[in-house]
N, C-alpha and C positions, 0 to 999 in steps of 0.2 A: 398159543397165545401170541398175538401180534403185538410187540412192544413198541415198535417205532414205525412211523409212516415212511413209505418209500418215496424218495425224490431222486431223479436222475442226477448223477454227478459228473458224467462225461458222455460223449457220444459213444455208442457201441460199434465195434467193427466186426462183431460176430454175425454171421449170416443167420437168417431166421430158422433154417433147418439144421444148423450145426448142433452137435451134442454139447451139453453144458458140463464143464469139468467140476468134479467134487473132490474136496480135500477133507480127509478125516484127521482131526487133531485129537490125539489120545495121550495118555500118560497118567501115572499114578497120582493119588491125592496130593495136592500141594506142589506139584512139579512146576506149575506156571502156565497151564493151558489158557486160562482167562487172560493172563498177562500177554501171552502170545497173540490171542485174538485181538486184544486191544491194540497191540503193536501193529497188527495188520490193518486194522480199521483206521488208524491214524497215519499210516504210511502213504506216500504220494505215488500210487501205482495206477490210478485211473480206472480201476476195476469197480464195478458195481457188484456188491457181495450180499448174498443172503446167508444169514447165520442160523443154524439149528443147534440149540444149546440143550444138552441133557444134564440134569443135576440129580444126584443121588441124595435124597433127603426129603423129609416131610415138610420142611420150611425152606423156601427158595431164597437164596442169597445172591447167586451170581447175576441175576437180572439187575441188581443194584450195583454190581461191580463192573459190568460191561459198560463202557463209556456210551454216552448219548451220541448217536450218529444219525445219518440219513439212511442208513442201511435197514433192512428188515431183519428182525431177530425173533425167532420162534423158540419157545421154551417147552421142554418136556421134563416135568418134575416127578419125584417120588417113584422112580423106577429106573432100571438100567437099560440103556438103549440096545444092548446086545441080547436082551431076552424079554423082560416084561412089557416094555413100551416099544418094541420093535415095529409093531403095526402102526403106531403113531408116526414113526419115521416114514413109513411107506405112504401114509395118508398126507403128511406135510409135503413130501417130495412131489406127490401127485398134484397137490394144490399149486405148488410152485410151477410145475410144468405147464399148467394152463395159461401162464403168462410169462414164459421163459424169456421173452424179449425185454423184460424189465431188469435183468441182471446178467452178469457175465460169469459168475463163479458162485458155487455153494460151499460153505464150510460147515462141517459137522463137528462140534466139540462134544466129545463123549464124557461121561462120568469117569472119575478116576478108577472105578472098579470094573470098567468095561473091558471085555475081550474084543479087540477090533475085528477079528475074523468074521463073526456073524454079521457085523455091520457092513463090512466090505462085501460079503456074500450077496447082500441085498441087490447090488448093482449087476449081478450076473444071473440071478435066478428069477427075478421079476421081469417078465417079458416086456411090459410097457416101459418100465424105467430104463432098462438096458438099451432101448431104442433111442432114448432121449438124453441120457446121462452117461458119462464115463468117469471112472475112478482115477483121478489124477495121481494121488499119492496118499499113503498113510504116514503122517508126520507124528512121531512120538517124542514128546518133550519129557526129559528126565531130570530129577533133582540130583545133582552131582553129590550132595552131602549124604542123602539117605538111600539112593538107589541100590547100592551094594547090599545093604541090610535087607531090603525087600526082595532082591533077587535070590538071596540065600535062604529066605524063609521057607521052612518045611510046612507044607499044608497037609491036612488029613487026606486019606486015600480018596481018590476020585475028585478032589477039589483042585482046580487049577490055580496056579500062581499068576495073577493078572499082570504083574510087572514083567514077568518072563514073556508072556504072550504079547504084551505091548511092544517089547523090544524085538521079539522074533519076527513080527509082521511089519516092522517099520521099513519104509523106503528112505526116510530121513530121520536121523536121531539128533534132536536138539539137546545137547548136554548143558542144561541151564544151571545157574548159580555157581558157575565154575570159579568165580572169584572167591568163594568160600572154601575152596579146596586149595590150600596154600602149599601142600607138600606134593612135589612132582611125582614121587614114587607112588603115592596114594592114587593120584590121577591116572597114571599109566596102568596101575593094577585094575582100576575101574574100567578103563578102555579095553584092556585085555579081557575082562570078564564079559563086557558087552560083545566083543568080537567072537567069543566062543558061542554066543547065542545067535548073533547075526553078523556074518562076515561081509555082507554085500552093501549094507546101508551106509551112506555117507554120514559121518559124525560132525556136527557143527557145534563148537563150544560158544556159549553165550552167557551174558549177564543180563538179568531182567528181560530175558527172551528177545533181545534186540538182534534179530536175524535179518539178513538181506531177503526181502520179499521174493526176489527171483530165485532164491534157493528153496522155497517151500511152496510157491504157487505156480501153476502152469508148467510143471516140470515133467509131466508124463512118465513118472517113475514106477507106477504100479504095473507089475507084469504078472498076468494070471498064470502063465505056464510055470514061472518060478515058484509061485505060491503053491500051486497044486503039487509040484515036485516035493516041496517041503512038507505039505500037509495034504495027503491024498483024499482026506475027507472034507476038504474045504467047501466043495459044492454040494455036500450032502445036506439037504434041507431038513432031514429028520434027525440030524446030529444034535446032541445036547451037551451042555456044560454046566458045572455046578460051582456056585460061589461059596465062599466061606461063611457059614451060617452064624459064626460068632461075631462077624463084622456087621454092625448096624449103624444107623444114624439116629440121633436124638436132637430135636429142634424145638425152639420155644419162640413165642412172640409176646412181648409185653408192651402195653400202651404207655405205662407210666415211665417218666425219665429215670435214668440211672445216675448213681454217684460215681464219678470217674475214679476217685481214689479207692473206693471199695472194690470196683470192678477190676482195676489193675492188680490189686492185692489178691483177689480171688483167682483170677486167671493165672497169675504167676505161680501161686501155690499149687493150683490144680495141675498145671503142665509139668512142674517140677516133680510132683508125686506120681502122676498118672500118664505123663507124656509119652512113654514108651508104647502104650496101648491106644493113645489118641492120635490117629494118623493125621487128622485134619480138623481144624476148628476155624470158624470164621463168623463174622457178625457185622451187621449194620446197626449202629447204636445212636440213641438219642440221650444226650447228656444234660443234666439239670443245669440251667443257667447259661447255656451256650446255644447260639444259632447255628453252629457248625455241625456237620454230619461226621460221625466218627466211624471208622472201619477197622475191625480187628482181623488179623490173619495169623493163624498158627499152623505149624507143621511139626508134629511131635513136640519137643520141648522148646523149639524156636518160635518166637512170637513178635508181632509188630502191631502197634496201634498208630494210626494216622488220622488226620482230620482234614476236612475240606479247606481249612485255612492254608494248607500246604499247596493247594491248587490242582491236585490230581483228580478231584471229582467235585461236583457242585455241593453247596450247603443246602439245608432244607429250604424248600420253597415256602413262601408265606402261606399259601393255601394247601400245603401238603400235610396230610395226617402223619404226625410223628409217632414212631414206635421203634422198638428194638427187636431185631431178629437175630438169633444165634443158633448155630448148628455145630454138632460134634459128630465126627465119623470115626469109628474105631472098634476095638475088640472088647467085648464084654462090658459095654457101657452101662452104668447105673443111672437110669432115667431119674429116679426120685432124688438121688443125691445131687445130680447136676441141676435139676430144677430148683431145689432148695438153695443151692449156692448162688444161682442166677438171681433169684428173688431177693436174696439178702443184699444184693447190690442196688436195690431200689433206693432212690434218694430220700423217700419218706416211708 
């Protein structure tokens, strides 16, 4: 889905036959991937960027969280880019290559449950793409508060730990939300745990994903030989991987406006009681009696509600159809219970 019309923002210095760099931005649910993408889109770097955004869930939310820009944004929903919608990635990249003079860089934002290795493999096993594109880097953004727990999680036999894979294949590790880790001993223990998985990647500590763009784009950090040495099956196109079947997404869309007080009470109670198993929750919300657009973001038991009145995103347009979209991603989610709770927040 093409969400924004492309307009040139600066002259390109790239020759017409040069390969286009691609950056994969990955990281577990709620780490700050979309925040990092927004930071890149608003930074003054002079690059024209095409964004490919993959969202795990039956209801798309991130399209409303990525800021409105002059860049082109493609969305791939309800499937993981490393497996079920991988051919969609190849198709979109092929479409982009037919007019590669229109942009200087491609960013792929994976779902939080993606293994970056199969995504990276695409640029070495597809003959047409590898002649026109090169993988610049895999940038993994991590939630400094919750990463340790996810790295330690014991998965069923044959099921990979996505957080471990995301750290292991990273060329840059953006350790985000570092301001929420106030104990230096805890921070050093986390860095030590990361280093046991990946000793080569540079670690960049950030708050709100505010990283120097030159540290993540155009860095030519991906090295195929190093990756193959680490994983000799990296180029095996017949290789398979298995996700945790207990982790699913549940999403809803409601046209009627919500009562903000009811909504805050329900979400607060829900995350206090079930937050351990709710990895990620987010929503774009229409509130009764308000022209402002409300956005909810949750990671486990941590939550934040903001509105367009704060200036981070636009309010509802006069001709825009208002509705509320909400999605939960986690383990053993009860769809009926979540839907009942959401509908109880209706204003009438």
